[in-house]
C-alpha positions in Angstrom: 61.9 46.4 1.1 60.4 49.7 -0.1 57.1 50.5 1.7 54.4 52.8 0.4 55.2 55.7 2.7 58.9 55.7 1.6 57.9 55.5 -2.0 55.6 58.5 -1.8 58.2 60.5 0.1 60.7 59.8 -2.7 58.4 60.9 -5.5 59.7 64.1 -7.3 57.4 67.0 -7.9 56.5 67.9 -11.5 58.8 70.5 -13.0 57.3 74.0 -13.0 58.8 74.7 -16.4 56.4 72.4 -18.2 53.8 73.7 -20.5 50.7 75.4 -19.2 48.5 72.5 -20.3 50.5 69.9 -18.5 50.9 72.1 -15.5 47.1 72.5 -15.3 46.6 68.8 -15.7 49.1 67.8 -13.0 47.9 70.4 -10.5 44.3 69.4 -10.9 45.0 65.9 -9.6 45.5 66.0 -5.8 44.3 62.5 -4.8 45.5 59.0 -5.6 43.3 56.9 -7.9 43.3 53.1 -8.4 46.0 53.4 -11.2 48.3 55.3 -8.9 47.8 52.8 -6.2 48.7 49.9 -8.5 51.8 51.8 -9.7 53.0 52.2 -6.2 52.4 48.5 -5.5 54.3 47.4 -8.6 57.1 49.8 -7.6 57.3 48.2 -4.2 57.7 44.8 -5.8 60.4 46.0 -8.1 62.4 47.7 -5.4 62.1 45.1 -2.7 65.2 43.4 -1.3 65.4 39.8 -2.7 66.7 38.7 0.7 63.9 40.5 2.6 60.9 40.2 0.3 57.5 41.6 1.2 55.6 39.8 3.9 52.7 37.7 2.5 50.3 39.2 5.0 51.3 42.7 4.0 51.0 41.8 0.3 47.5 40.4 0.7 46.5 43.5 2.7 47.6 45.9 0.0 45.9 43.8 -2.7 42.8 43.9 -0.6 43.1 47.7 -0.3 43.5 48.0 -4.1 40.4 45.8 -4.7 38.3 47.9 -2.3 39.5 51.1 -4.0 38.6 49.7 -7.4 35.1 48.7 -6.2 34.5 52.1 -4.6 35.6 53.8 -7.7 33.3 51.7 -9.9 30.5 52.2 -7.4 31.0 56.0 -7.5 30.9 56.0 -11.3 27.7 54.0 -11.4 26.0 56.2 -8.8 27.0 59.3 -10.7 25.6 57.9 -13.9 22.4 56.9 -12.2 22.0 60.3 -10.6 22.5 62.0 -14.0 19.9 59.7 -15.5 17.4 60.4 -12.7 17.9 64.2 -13.0 17.3 64.0 -16.8 14.2 61.9 -16.3 12.9 64.3 -13.6 13.6 67.3 -15.8 11.8 65.7 -18.7 8.8 64.9 -16.5 8.8 68.5 -15.2 8.5 69.8 -18.7 5.0 68.3 -18.7 4.1 71.0 -16.1 4.4 73.8 -18.7 1.1 75.4 -19.2 -0.3 73.9 -16.0 -1.5 75.8 -12.9 0.4 74.7 -9.8 0.3 75.3 -6.1 3.5 75.1 -4.1 4.8 76.0 -0.7 6.3 79.4 -0.8 5.9 83.0 0.2 6.5 85.1 -3.0 3.8 87.2 -4.5 3.8 89.2 -7.7 1.9 92.3 -8.8 1.2 93.0 -12.5 -0.9 96.0 -13.7 -2.0 96.5 -10.1 -3.3 92.9 -9.7 -1.6 90.6 -7.1 -1.1 86.9 -7.5 -3.2 84.6 -5.3 -2.0 82.6 -2.3 -3.3 80.6 0.6 -2.2 79.7 4.1 -2.5 76.8 6.6 -2.8 77.0 10.4 -1.9 74.0 12.4 -3.6 75.4 15.5 -6.2 78.0 16.3 -5.2 81.7 16.4 -7.0 84.3 18.4 -5.3 87.1 16.4 -3.7 86.8 12.9 -2.1 89.3 10.6 -0.7 89.1 7.0 2.5 91.1 6.3 3.4 92.1 2.8 7.1 93.0 2.1 8.8 94.6 -0.9 12.0 93.4 -2.4 14.0 95.6 0.1 12.3 93.9 3.0 10.2 96.9 4.0 6.7 96.4 5.1 4.3 97.6 2.5 1.0 96.5 4.0 -0.3 94.8 7.1 -3.7 93.1 6.9 -5.6 92.1 10.0 -7.1 88.6 9.5 -8.8 88.4 13.0 -9.2 85.1 14.7 -9.0 81.8 12.7 -9.5 78.1 13.5 -6.9 75.6 12.4 -7.2 74.9 8.6 -6.4 76.2 5.2 -7.6 79.6 4.0 -7.3 81.6 0.7 -5.6 85.0 0.9 -5.9 87.6 -1.8 -4.0 90.8 -1.5 -5.6 93.8 -3.3 -2.2 95.1 -4.4 -2.4 98.3 -2.4 -0.1 99.7 0.3 -1.0 101.0 3.8 -2.2 104.3 2.3 -4.5 102.7 -0.2 -2.3 103.4 -3.2 -1.7 100.7 -5.8 1.9 99.4 -5.5 4.4 99.2 -8.3 4.5 96.0 -10.4 7.1 93.6 -9.2 7.8 90.8 -6.7 6.8 90.9 -3.0 6.7 88.4 -0.2 4.1 87.3 2.3 4.3 86.3 6.0 1.3 85.4 8.2 1.8 85.5 11.9 -0.5 85.5 14.9 -0.9 84.3 18.5 -3.0 81.7 20.2 -5.1 82.0 23.3 -2.1 81.6 25.6 -0.1 84.3 23.8 2.2 81.9 22.0 3.2 82.9 18.5 1.5 81.0 15.6 3.1 81.0 12.2 1.1 79.9 9.2 2.6 78.0 6.3 1.9 79.8 3.0 1.2 78.4 -0.5 1.5 80.3 -3.8 0.1 79.5 -7.2 0.7 80.3 -10.8 1.0 79.0 -14.3 4.2 77.2 -15.3 6.0 78.7 -18.3 9.4 77.0 -18.1 11.7 74.5 -16.3 15.3 74.9 -15.2 17.8 73.4 -12.7 19.5 75.2 -9.8 22.0 73.6 -7.5 20.8 70.2 -8.5 17.1 71.1 -7.9 14.4 71.2 -10.6 12.8 74.6 -10.6 9.5 75.6 -12.3 9.3 79.2 -13.6 5.9 80.8 -13.4 4.6 83.2 -16.0 5.1 86.2 -13.7 8.8 85.3 -13.3 8.6 83.7 -9.9 10.3 80.3 -9.3 9.1 77.3 -7.2 11.0 74.1 -6.6 9.3 71.0 -8.2 9.7 69.2 -4.8 7.5 71.9 -3.2 4.6 71.5 -5.6 1.4 70.2 -3.9 -1.1 70.2 -6.7 -1.2 70.5 -10.5 -4.3 71.5 -12.6 -5.1 72.4 -16.1 -4.9 76.2 -16.7 -7.7 78.0 -18.5 -5.3 80.7 -19.6 
């Protein structure tokens, strides 16, 4: 009787002299599918010794494995199809955000004609000292703003678009971090929220992204509120 392991060991590799298209096709398949499994099972039956046929228990076991493989393959196909449909539906829904003003968790800021985009921050605990740090695209600190002491809660933050010397910074993208300490000296970090008007929708690594008019991007999953825009 020829078992599965012996059959696989006796398989001959595809000739390297075949055409480029067939070579590409053969090399791209590195795993056994349900059709391959069935071919191996049929080959076992064809090559078995009539005087030493396959054990019934072994036969049932291999048929069970084939059935499970087929079910898993069909399930994977179904899940893939459902995921594609869900992504399409989500992207279609996200298109309705275009022209709307959204707020989303994030730390990016933009400056256009000397005017900085608006943002807010939330403290989960009281802070006896709090500062806002503005960074440019290179990670250098452009401005540090002393916010004093704050109780836990949500606050608006509006950067005036100027650096530490009082000069208006160049238009572009910047980032915001708000950090402080509580009464015991423990560091307190605030979660920041950015806002803007949506101008487009795209996908990135399976995530739906909303593009704001100033070029920044926010993940749809990070959006906390949507309102009509006056602009």
